[in-house]
C-alpha positions as CSV (number, residue, x, y, z in Angstrom):
1,M,-13.9,-85.5,6.8
2,N,-16.5,-85.2,9.7
3,D,-15.1,-81.7,10.4
4,A,-15.7,-80.5,6.8
5,P,-19.1,-78.8,7.6
6,G,-17.4,-76.9,10.5
7,V,-14.6,-75.7,8.3
8,L,-17.1,-74.5,5.7
9,N,-19.1,-72.7,8.3
10,R,-16.0,-71.0,9.6
11,L,-15.0,-70.0,6.1
12,S,-18.5,-68.7,5.5
13,D,-18.3,-66.7,8.7
14,E,-14.9,-65.3,7.8
15,L,-16.1,-64.4,4.3
16,H,-19.2,-62.7,5.8
17,R,-17.0,-60.7,8.2
18,L,-14.6,-59.8,5.4
19,R,-17.5,-58.5,3.2
20,Q,-18.8,-56.5,6.2
21,I,-15.4,-54.9,6.7
22,L,-15.1,-54.1,2.9
23,D,-18.6,-52.6,3.0
24,L,-17.6,-50.3,5.9
25,V,-14.2,-49.0,4.7
26,G,-15.6,-45.8,3.2
27,A,-14.2,-46.6,-0.3
28,Y,-15.3,-48.3,-3.4
29,V,-13.7,-51.8,-3.4
30,F,-14.0,-54.2,-6.4
31,T,-12.3,-56.9,-8.4
32,K,-12.4,-57.7,-12.1
33,D,-11.3,-60.6,-14.3
34,T,-9.0,-60.2,-17.3
35,A,-12.0,-59.3,-19.5
36,G,-12.9,-56.4,-17.2
37,R,-16.0,-58.1,-15.8
38,Y,-16.8,-57.5,-12.1
39,T,-16.1,-60.5,-9.9
40,Y,-16.7,-58.6,-6.7
41,A,-18.1,-55.2,-5.6
42,N,-18.7,-53.9,-2.1
43,A,-21.9,-52.2,-0.9
44,M,-20.7,-48.7,-2.0
45,V,-20.1,-49.9,-5.5
46,C,-23.5,-51.4,-5.7
47,T,-25.1,-48.3,-4.3
48,L,-23.3,-46.2,-6.9
49,F,-24.6,-48.5,-9.7
50,A,-28.0,-48.7,-8.1
51,D,-27.9,-52.5,-8.5
52,T,-27.5,-55.6,-6.3
53,L,-24.3,-57.5,-6.2
54,E,-25.8,-60.3,-8.2
55,E,-26.7,-57.7,-10.9
56,V,-23.3,-56.2,-10.9
57,L,-21.3,-59.4,-11.2
58,G,-20.3,-60.3,-14.7
59,K,-20.9,-56.8,-16.1
60,T,-18.2,-54.4,-17.4
61,D,-17.8,-50.7,-16.9
62,E,-19.7,-50.0,-20.1
63,N,-22.8,-50.9,-18.3
64,F,-22.4,-48.2,-15.7
65,F,-20.1,-45.5,-17.1
66,D,-20.1,-43.4,-20.3
67,L,-16.7,-44.4,-21.5
68,T,-17.2,-42.4,-24.7
69,I,-16.7,-39.2,-22.6
70,S,-14.0,-40.4,-20.2
71,D,-11.9,-43.5,-21.0
72,D,-9.8,-43.3,-17.8
73,L,-11.2,-46.5,-16.4
74,R,-10.5,-48.7,-19.5
75,R,-7.0,-47.3,-20.0
76,N,-6.0,-47.7,-16.4
77,D,-7.4,-51.3,-16.2
78,L,-5.4,-52.3,-19.3
79,R,-2.2,-51.0,-17.7
80,V,-2.8,-53.3,-14.8
81,L,-4.2,-56.4,-16.7
82,Q,-1.8,-56.3,-19.6
83,H,1.4,-54.9,-18.1
84,G,1.0,-55.9,-14.4
85,E,1.4,-52.3,-13.2
86,R,0.3,-51.1,-9.9
87,I,-1.2,-47.6,-10.4
88,E,-2.4,-44.8,-8.2
89,T,-4.1,-42.1,-10.1
90,E,-7.0,-39.8,-10.5
91,E,-9.9,-41.0,-12.6
92,R,-12.7,-39.0,-14.1
93,N,-15.9,-41.1,-14.5
94,I,-19.3,-40.2,-16.1
95,I,-22.2,-42.1,-14.6
96,A,-24.1,-43.4,-17.6
97,A,-27.6,-43.2,-16.0
98,T,-27.4,-39.6,-14.9
99,G,-24.5,-38.0,-16.8
100,E,-23.0,-36.9,-13.5
101,E,-19.3,-36.5,-13.3
102,R,-17.4,-38.1,-10.4
103,I,-13.7,-38.0,-9.7
104,Y,-12.0,-40.8,-7.8
105,W,-8.5,-41.5,-6.5
106,A,-8.0,-45.0,-7.7
107,V,-5.5,-47.6,-6.5
108,K,-5.4,-50.7,-8.8
109,Q,-3.1,-53.7,-8.8
110,P,-3.0,-57.1,-10.5
111,I,-4.3,-60.3,-9.0
112,R,-2.1,-63.3,-9.8
113,D,-2.5,-67.0,-9.5
114,A,0.0,-69.4,-7.9
115,A,2.0,-69.4,-11.0
116,G,2.2,-65.6,-11.2
117,N,-0.2,-65.2,-14.1
118,I,-2.5,-62.2,-14.0
119,I,-6.0,-63.4,-13.5
120,G,-7.7,-60.1,-12.7
121,L,-7.3,-56.9,-10.8
122,C,-8.3,-55.4,-7.4
123,G,-9.3,-51.8,-7.1
124,I,-10.0,-49.3,-4.3
125,S,-11.4,-46.0,-5.3
126,T,-12.1,-43.0,-3.1
127,D,-14.5,-40.3,-4.2
128,I,-12.7,-37.0,-4.2
129,T,-15.3,-35.1,-6.3
130,E,-16.2,-32.6,-3.7
131,R,-12.6,-32.1,-2.6
132,R,-11.5,-31.6,-6.2
133,H,-14.3,-29.1,-6.9
134,L,-13.3,-27.3,-3.7
135,E,-9.7,-27.3,-4.7
136,N,-10.6,-26.0,-8.2
137,E,-12.8,-23.3,-6.6
138,L,-10.0,-22.3,-4.3
139,E,-7.5,-22.3,-7.2
140,Q,-9.8,-20.1,-9.2
141,Q,-10.2,-17.7,-6.2
142,K,-6.5,-17.8,-5.7
143,N,-5.9,-16.9,-9.4
144,L,-8.5,-14.2,-9.2
145,L,-6.9,-12.8,-6.0
146,S,-3.5,-12.9,-7.7
147,V,-4.9,-11.0,-10.7
148,V,-6.3,-8.3,-8.4
149,L,-3.2,-8.1,-6.3
150,E,-0.9,-7.9,-9.3
151,N,-2.9,-5.2,-11.0
152,V,-4.0,-3.1,-8.0
153,D,-2.4,0.4,-7.9
154,A,-0.7,-0.3,-4.5
155,F,2.2,-2.1,-2.9
156,V,0.8,-5.2,-1.2
157,Y,2.8,-7.3,1.1
158,M,2.8,-9.6,4.2
159,K,5.4,-9.8,6.9
160,D,6.0,-12.2,9.8
161,R,6.6,-11.2,13.4
162,D,10.2,-10.4,12.6
163,R,9.2,-8.2,9.7
164,R,10.5,-10.6,7.1
165,Y,8.4,-10.7,3.9
166,R,6.1,-13.6,3.4
167,Y,4.5,-12.3,0.3
168,V,4.9,-9.3,-2.0
169,N,2.9,-8.4,-5.1
170,G,4.7,-7.6,-8.4
171,R,4.7,-3.8,-7.8
172,T,6.4,-4.3,-4.4
173,A,9.0,-6.5,-6.0
174,D,9.5,-3.9,-8.8
175,L,10.2,-1.3,-6.1
176,Y,13.2,-3.4,-5.0
177,G,14.2,-4.2,-8.6
178,M,13.9,-7.9,-7.8
179,K,11.7,-10.9,-8.4
180,A,9.0,-11.5,-5.8
181,E,10.5,-14.9,-4.8
182,D,13.8,-13.2,-4.1
183,V,12.2,-10.7,-1.8
184,V,10.3,-13.3,0.2
185,G,12.1,-14.3,3.4
186,R,14.2,-11.1,3.5
187,N,13.9,-8.2,5.9
188,P,13.3,-4.6,4.6
189,E,16.6,-3.6,6.3
190,D,18.4,-5.8,3.8
191,L,16.8,-4.1,0.8
192,L,16.3,-0.4,1.5
193,P,18.3,2.5,3.0
194,R,18.4,2.7,6.8
195,A,16.5,6.0,6.9
196,T,13.6,4.4,5.0
197,T,13.4,1.3,7.0
198,M,13.5,3.3,10.3
199,N,10.5,5.2,8.9
200,T,8.5,2.3,7.7
201,S,9.3,0.2,10.8
202,I,7.3,2.7,13.0
203,L,3.9,1.5,11.7
204,D,5.1,-2.1,11.5
205,R,6.1,-2.2,15.2
206,Q,2.9,-0.3,16.2
207,V,0.7,-3.0,14.6
208,L,2.8,-6.0,15.8
209,Q,2.9,-4.6,19.4
210,S,-0.7,-3.4,19.7
211,G,-2.5,-6.0,17.5
212,E,-4.5,-3.2,16.0
213,K,-4.8,-1.7,12.5
214,A,-2.7,1.4,11.9
215,S,-2.4,3.9,9.0
216,G,-0.1,6.7,8.2
217,E,2.2,8.4,5.7
218,E,5.6,6.8,5.1
219,L,8.5,8.3,3.1
220,I,10.3,5.6,1.2
221,E,13.7,6.0,-0.6
222,A,13.8,3.4,-3.4
223,P,17.1,1.7,-4.2
224,D,17.5,4.0,-7.2
225,G,17.3,7.0,-4.9
226,R,13.8,8.0,-5.8
227,A,11.9,9.6,-2.9
228,M,8.3,8.3,-2.6
229,H,5.5,9.3,-0.3
230,C,3.1,6.5,0.5
231,W,-0.1,6.2,2.5
232,S,0.1,2.8,4.3
233,T,-2.5,0.8,6.1
234,K,-1.3,-2.2,8.0
235,I,-3.4,-4.9,9.6
236,P,-2.3,-7.6,12.1
237,L,-2.5,-11.3,11.3
238,F,-3.3,-13.7,14.1
239,R,-2.7,-17.5,14.6
240,D,-3.9,-19.3,17.6
241,G,-4.8,-16.0,19.2
242,E,-1.2,-14.7,18.9
243,I,0.0,-12.0,16.5
244,D,1.7,-13.8,13.7
245,G,2.5,-11.0,11.3
246,L,0.9,-8.2,9.3
247,I,-0.5,-7.4,5.9
248,G,0.2,-4.0,4.4
249,F,-1.2,-1.9,1.6
250,S,0.8,1.2,0.6
251,T,-0.3,3.6,-2.1
252,D,2.0,6.0,-3.8
253,I,0.8,9.6,-3.0
254,T,4.0,11.4,-4.2
255,E,2.2,13.4,-6.8
256,L,-0.6,14.3,-4.3
257,V,2.0,15.4,-1.8
258,K,3.7,17.5,-4.4
259,L,0.4,19.1,-5.4
260,K,-0.4,19.8,-1.7
261,N,3.0,21.3,-1.2
262,R,2.5,23.5,-4.3
263,F,-0.9,24.7,-3.1
264,Y,0.7,25.3,0.3
265,E,3.4,27.3,-1.3
266,L,0.9,29.3,-3.4
267,A,-1.1,30.0,-0.3
268,R,1.9,31.1,1.8
269,T,3.7,33.2,-0.9
270,D,2.5,36.4,-2.5
271,T,2.4,35.6,-6.3
272,L,3.7,39.0,-7.3
273,T,6.6,39.7,-4.9
274,G,7.5,36.2,-3.6
275,V,7.3,37.3,0.1
276,L,4.9,35.8,2.6
277,T,1.2,36.4,2.3
278,R,-0.5,38.3,5.1
279,R,-2.0,35.2,6.8
280,F,1.3,33.3,6.9
281,L,3.2,36.3,8.0
282,I,0.9,36.8,10.9
283,D,1.0,33.1,11.9
284,H,4.8,33.1,11.8
285,A,5.2,36.4,13.6
286,E,2.9,35.2,16.4
287,S,5.1,32.1,16.9
288,I,8.3,34.2,16.9
289,L,6.9,36.6,19.4
290,K,5.9,33.9,21.9
291,R,9.3,32.2,21.5
292,T,11.2,35.5,22.0
293,Q,9.2,36.4,25.1
294,R,9.8,32.9,26.6
295,R,13.5,33.6,26.5
296,N,13.2,37.3,27.5
297,G,14.3,38.5,24.1
298,R,12.9,41.3,21.9
299,M,11.2,41.1,18.5
300,A,10.8,44.1,16.2
301,L,8.4,44.9,13.3
302,L,9.3,47.2,10.4
303,M,6.2,48.4,8.5
304,I,7.1,49.7,5.1
305,D,5.1,51.7,2.7
306,L,6.2,52.9,-0.8
307,D,6.3,56.7,-1.2
308,R,4.1,58.2,-3.9
309,F,3.1,54.7,-5.2
310,K,-0.4,55.8,-6.3
311,E,1.1,58.7,-8.4
312,I,3.4,56.2,-10.2
313,N,0.5,53.8,-10.8
314,D,-1.7,56.6,-12.2
315,A,1.2,57.9,-14.4
316,Y,2.5,54.7,-15.9
317,G,-0.2,52.1,-15.3
318,H,-0.5,49.1,-13.1
319,A,1.8,46.8,-15.1
320,F,4.7,49.2,-14.4
321,G,3.4,49.7,-10.9
322,D,3.9,46.0,-10.3
323,A,7.4,46.1,-11.7
324,Y,8.2,49.1,-9.5
325,L,6.8,47.3,-6.4
326,V,8.9,44.2,-7.2
327,A,12.1,46.2,-7.6
328,V,11.6,47.8,-4.1
329,V,10.9,44.4,-2.5
330,E,14.0,42.9,-4.1
331,A,16.1,45.8,-2.7
332,C,14.7,45.1,0.8
333,R,15.3,41.4,0.5
334,T,19.0,42.0,-0.1
335,T,19.2,43.4,3.4
336,L,17.3,40.6,5.2
337,R,19.2,38.5,7.7
338,D,18.8,34.8,8.0
339,G,15.7,34.2,10.1
340,D,14.1,37.6,9.2
341,L,10.7,37.4,7.7
342,M,9.1,39.7,5.1
343,G,5.4,39.7,4.1
344,R,2.9,41.7,2.2
345,L,0.0,43.1,4.2
346,G,-1.7,44.4,1.1
347,G,-1.2,46.9,-1.7
348,D,2.2,48.6,-1.3
349,E,2.4,47.9,2.5
350,F,4.9,45.3,3.8
351,V,6.1,44.1,7.2
352,I,9.5,42.8,8.2
353,V,9.9,40.7,11.4
354,L,13.3,40.9,13.1
355,D,14.1,38.6,16.0
356,D,16.8,39.2,18.7
357,I,17.3,42.9,18.3
358,D,17.5,46.0,20.5
359,D,16.5,49.7,19.9
360,A,19.9,50.7,18.5
361,G,20.0,47.6,16.2
362,L,16.5,48.4,15.0
363,R,17.4,51.9,14.0
364,A,20.5,50.7,12.2
365,V,18.5,48.0,10.3
366,A,15.8,50.6,9.3
367,G,18.5,52.8,7.9
368,R,20.0,50.0,5.9
369,F,16.5,49.2,4.3
370,R,16.1,52.9,3.4
371,N,19.6,53.1,1.8
372,A,19.1,49.8,-0.1
373,V,15.9,51.0,-1.7
374,R,17.2,54.5,-2.4
375,A,20.3,53.0,-4.1
376,G,18.1,51.3,-6.7
377,S,16.6,52.8,-9.8
378,V,13.8,51.8,-12.1
379,S,13.4,52.8,-15.8
380,A,9.9,54.1,-16.6
381,P,8.2,53.5,-19.9
382,D,8.8,57.1,-20.9
383,G,12.5,56.8,-20.3
384,A,12.5,58.5,-16.9
385,I,14.8,57.0,-14.2
386,L,12.9,56.7,-11.0
387,H,14.6,56.4,-7.6
388,P,12.2,54.7,-5.2
389,S,11.9,55.6,-1.5
390,I,10.0,54.1,1.4
391,S,8.5,55.2,4.7
392,I,9.2,53.0,7.7
393,G,7.4,52.6,11.0
394,T,9.0,50.5,13.7
395,A,7.9,48.8,16.9
396,I,9.8,46.6,19.4
397,S,8.4,44.2,21.9
398,D,8.5,43.8,25.6
399,H,7.2,41.0,27.9
400,A,3.6,42.4,27.6
401,S,3.4,43.0,23.9
402,T,1.0,41.2,21.5
403,L,1.4,41.1,17.8
404,D,-1.7,43.3,17.4
405,S,-0.2,45.9,19.7
406,L,3.1,45.8,17.7
407,L,1.2,46.2,14.4
408,V,-0.7,49.2,15.8
409,A,2.4,50.8,17.1
410,A,4.4,50.2,13.8
411,D,1.5,51.5,11.8
412,A,1.3,54.7,13.8
413,A,5.1,55.2,13.5
414,L,4.8,54.6,9.7
415,Y,2.3,57.4,9.3
416,R,4.4,59.8,11.4
417,D,7.4,59.0,9.2
418,K,5.3,59.4,6.0
419,D,3.8,62.7,7.3
420,G,7.2,64.0,8.2
421,R,8.4,63.2,4.7
422,H,5.5,65.0,3.1
423,R,6.5,68.1,5.1
424,E,10.1,68.0,3.9
425,P,10.9,71.0,1.6
C-alpha cells in the first residue's frame, strides 16, 4: 500500500504523455459515450470547437455542428454505437458558429467493456477539406478540358516513346472506327495502312529524337480508304528530364488542299483551251531546257499562229472565234507526244515544247501539226465549212541556248513562214 502514491504518479505521467501524443498526431481524436457525449477530445478538437477540454466534455455534436444541414456525424455514430460497426468514411460537417463546411476522413470504432458491451466509441478524423476542394477543382478542370478536347475541330492524341497511344480524343477514335479505350495502348501501325504510318511517323520520330516541337503536312489514309490531308503540330513530353512521349494536334485541311490545287490548276491552265498558261509554260520550258543541256540533248520550240484569225473574228464574232481556236488546239493536241508541252502565249499564238529531238525530227513533227490542223473543219454560223491552217516557226537548242533566245528565233521563223504564206498565189 505504501507504493500506491508512486503508482498513481506513474499513471498520471503516462496519461499526460499519452495526451501529449494524441495532441500531436495531426488528427482530431475523441471518444464519446453511448449517448454521444464527448468523454475525451484532444487539443485539435478543442481548437476546432474554440472551447477548453472541460467545456467540451459532456456535450454532444449538436453543440458544435449544424446537424440540420449535414447529419453525417449522427448517422455514422449510430452505426458504431448501435451495430458495433467499424467505419471508415468521409464526413461533411458544418461548423455551427461560422457556417463553414469542413470535410473529414473519419475512422470510428466501438469501445467495449470487459463483457463485450458497447460503452462508447473512439474516433479519429483527418481534415481533408482543402484536398477535397483541390480534387474537385481538378475534376472540374479535367471535365472542362475533356469537353474542349472532345469538341475541338482537330485530332488530339498522346503517344509514348514507342509511339503507342496514351490518349485519343473522340474524333481520333472515330478516324479508326473504334472506341477511344480500344485505341489506347496500340501503335498506329496496327491501325492504319503502312503508307500512312510511314508518313505520320516522320514527324513523330523527329520530335522524339530532337525533343523539339515540329509541324508539317501529313497525308492520312483512313481505314475506309478516305484520303485526308492534315496539318499536324507535335510537341515533346518530358519526365525527369527525358523525352517520355509526345502530344499531337492534327487538323483536317483536305478541303483547303483541294481548293489550293484547284486555284493552282486554274492558274496553270488556260481556261479557254485547256493548255498551259504563259507563265507555267515558260517555267516548265526553262526546266526542260536545263535538264536537256545537262545531258547534251536538244530541245525544240514550235511557235504556232492561226492564219487569218482576225478575219474570222471580224466576220463571225468572238464566240465563234473562240470555238475556232479550240478546234485548232484540239487538232494540235492529238499530235502531241507524251512529255510534250503546249501553252498559250496570248491571243491565237501558241508554243509547243519538244524534248529529245533533232532537226529532221523537228521538221517531221511540224509537218504533222500542219496536216492535223488542215485535216479538220469547223462549221461557221452561216453554214460555211472552214478549214483552219496554221503558220509555224521552229527553233532548236544547242549548249549555249537560252529560252529567250529560242523564243526569239522561233518567233522570227514564224513570221517568215507567215510572210511566205501570204505571198502564195
